[in-house]
N, C-alpha and C positions, 0 to 999 in steps of 0.2 A: 914711738909713739906709745903716750903713755894710754894706756887703757881704760873703758870706762868701770870695768867690776877693781879693779886697779885706785879711784878715784871716789869709789865708792858709788854714784850715780848708778842712780834703779828709776825703771821706765815701767809704768804699767796702764794693759793694754785692753780696750774694753767695748766687746762687741758680743750683739744679741743672740750671736750661733757662734761656734769655733767647728760647724762640721766640713768634714775635708771634702763630702764629697762633693761639695760644691765647688765648682772652679772659681768663681770668684772670692770664697773663702783659702781659697787654696791659694790663690793668686794678693788679693788685697791685706788676712794677715797671716799662716802660718806664714809663705815665706821669706815673705821682709819679713819678722820678729826670730826667724832662723836665722835667716840675714843678720842681723844685729846683733844674737847672741851670737854668732861665729863669730863680728871684729871685734868681741869684749864685752859689750854693751851687755848690761843686766836690764830682760826686757821679760813681764813676764802675764798672765794675765787678770785682769786684776776683775773678780766676779762682782754680783752686783752686789754681795753683800759682801765685799773689800771696803779696808782703809785707806783712800785717793792721795793721802796725808803723808802714808809713809813712803812713797812715791816719788823723785826730785820732776817728773814733768809725770803728764798720762795720755792715753794717743785713746778716744772712739775712732770707730771704723766698724759702720754697718751697724750702728749701736744707736737708738730711737727713739722705745718707751721710757718709759715712767724710772723705771732702774735708774736707768744711763743719765736723764733728769735728774736723780739722787745724787749719785753719785760727783757727777757736772756743778754742779753745787756745793760741794763739801772740798769739793777739789778750790774750788772759787773757794770760799772761805780758811784754807787753810791755807791758800796763798800758792798753790800747787802749778806749774802752767798748763795750760787746753791744747790739745791738739783736737781739731776732727776732721777726719778724713770720707 
């Protein structure tokens, strides 16, 4: 099986908060990101001022503010697939 790191696949993950004190953040963000990275995918946090065009896909989870909308618009303009959770 070819891992994403070998293919260069990169996924950006955006959220309003990555505060691990919140159970929902641990279960819906941190643990899935860690599991995907363990499988060889390159998954990293996408900051509010990040560039979604550098990713092959962007995931928005628990992400609702104006920064998320701006990032989604930029991703769409760059043709980057968007997943919203």
